matplotlib code that plots the C-alpha trace (Angstrom):
import matplotlib.pyplot as plt

x = [0.0, -1.6, 1.5, 3.9, 2.0, 1.2, 4.7, 6.2, 3.9, 5.0, 8.6, 8.2, 5.6, 6.5, 4.1, 2.1, 0.8, -1.5, -1.8, 1.2, 3.9, 6.9, 9.0, 9.9, 13.0, 12.6, 9.0, 9.9, 12.7, 10.6, 7.7, 10.1, 11.5, 8.1, 7.0, 10.1, 9.1, 5.6, 7.1, 9.1, 6.0, 4.2, 7.0, 6.8, 3.1, 3.8, 6.4, 3.7, 1.2, 2.5, 2.3, 0.4, -0.8, 2.8, 3.9, 1.6, 4.3, 5.6, 2.1, 1.1, 4.2, 3.5, -0.1, 0.8, 2.8, -0.3, -2.4, 0.2, 0.1, -3.7, -3.6, -1.1, -3.5, -6.4, -4.4, -3.6, -7.4, -7.6, -4.6, -5.0, -8.6, -10.4, -8.5, -9.9, -11.8, -8.8, -7.2, -10.4, -10.7, -7.1, -8.0, -10.8, -8.4, -5.7, -8.0, -10.7, -9.8, -6.3, -7.2, -10.0, -7.5, -5.2, -8.2, -8.7, -5.0, -5.2, -8.3, -6.5, -3.5, -5.7, -7.5, -4.2, -2.7, -5.8, -5.4, -1.7]
y = [-5.6, -6.0, -4.6, -6.7, -9.9, -9.5, -8.2, -11.3, -13.5, -11.8, -12.3, -16.0, -17.1, -14.7, -13.8, -17.0, -15.2, -13.2, -15.9, -15.0, -17.3, -18.2, -19.1, -15.5, -14.4, -10.7, -10.7, -12.7, -10.2, -7.1, -8.7, -9.5, -6.0, -4.4, -6.8, -5.8, -2.2, -3.1, -4.7, -1.6, 0.5, -1.7, -1.2, 2.6, 2.6, 0.5, 3.0, 5.7, 3.8, 4.8, 8.5, 8.8, 12.3, 13.5, 11.5, 13.0, 13.7, 10.2, 8.8, 11.1, 10.2, 6.5, 7.1, 9.1, 6.1, 3.9, 6.5, 6.7, 3.0, 3.1, 5.7, 3.5, 0.5, 2.5, 3.4, -0.4, -1.0, 1.1, -0.4, -4.1, -4.5, -5.1, -7.5, -10.0, -9.0, -8.8, -6.2, -4.2, -4.3, -3.1, -0.1, 0.8, 0.6, 2.6, 5.4, 5.6, 3.9, 5.2, 8.8, 8.5, 7.2, 10.2, 12.5, 10.6, 11.0, 14.7, 15.0, 13.0, 15.3, 18.5, 17.2, 16.3, 19.7, 21.3, 19.4, 20.3]
z = [8.5, 5.0, 3.2, 5.2, 4.7, 1.1, 0.4, 2.1, 0.1, -3.1, -2.2, -1.2, -3.8, -6.6, -9.4, -8.9, -5.8, -8.2, -10.9, -12.9, -14.3, -12.4, -15.4, -16.3, -14.4, -15.3, -14.1, -10.9, -10.2, -10.6, -8.6, -5.8, -5.8, -5.7, -3.0, -0.9, -1.3, -0.1, 3.0, 3.7, 3.3, 5.8, 8.4, 7.7, 8.5, 11.7, 12.8, 12.8, 14.9, 18.3, 18.5, 15.3, 16.4, 16.1, 13.0, 10.4, 7.9, 7.8, 7.8, 4.9, 3.0, 3.3, 2.4, -0.7, -2.0, -1.6, -3.5, -6.2, -6.5, -6.7, -9.5, -11.4, -10.8, -12.1, -15.3, -15.7, -15.7, -18.8, -20.4, -19.7, -18.6, -15.3, -13.0, -10.5, -7.4, -5.0, -7.2, -7.5, -3.7, -3.5, -5.6, -3.2, -0.3, -2.1, -3.4, -0.8, 2.5, 2.8, 2.0, 4.7, 7.2, 6.4, 7.2, 10.4, 11.4, 10.8, 13.0, 15.8, 15.4, 15.7, 18.7, 20.5, 19.6, 21.1, 24.4, 24.8]

ax = plt.figure().add_subplot(projection="3d")
ax.plot(x, y, z, "-o")
ax.set_aspect("equal")
plt.show()
C-alpha cells in the first residue's frame, strides 16, 4: 500500500509532497510521471499477494524495480547530499527490507512446492 498511497500523494500534491517547488512545470510533470509509475508498481505488488508462492517472477520483477530505485537514491546521496529522514528510511526499505521480503517469498515458494 505504501507505493500506492505515496504515489497518489505525489500525483495530487506534486513536488511539494517532498518539499519541492510547485512552480516548475517540468519538475511537476516528471514528478507526476514517476508518481504514476509508483502507483502501478504498488498494484503489481498487490497482484502478487494472493498466491505469492506461485508468483515469484512477478514479485521479484517488482522488487527489482524498487532496488534499482534505491541504488539510484544512494547515488543521489553522493551527488546532492544527504536528504531528510523520510528519504533515508526509504533507502533502508529499498535496499534492505525489500530484498529480505524477496528472500521470504522464495522460502514460502520452496515450502509450498515441497508440500505439493
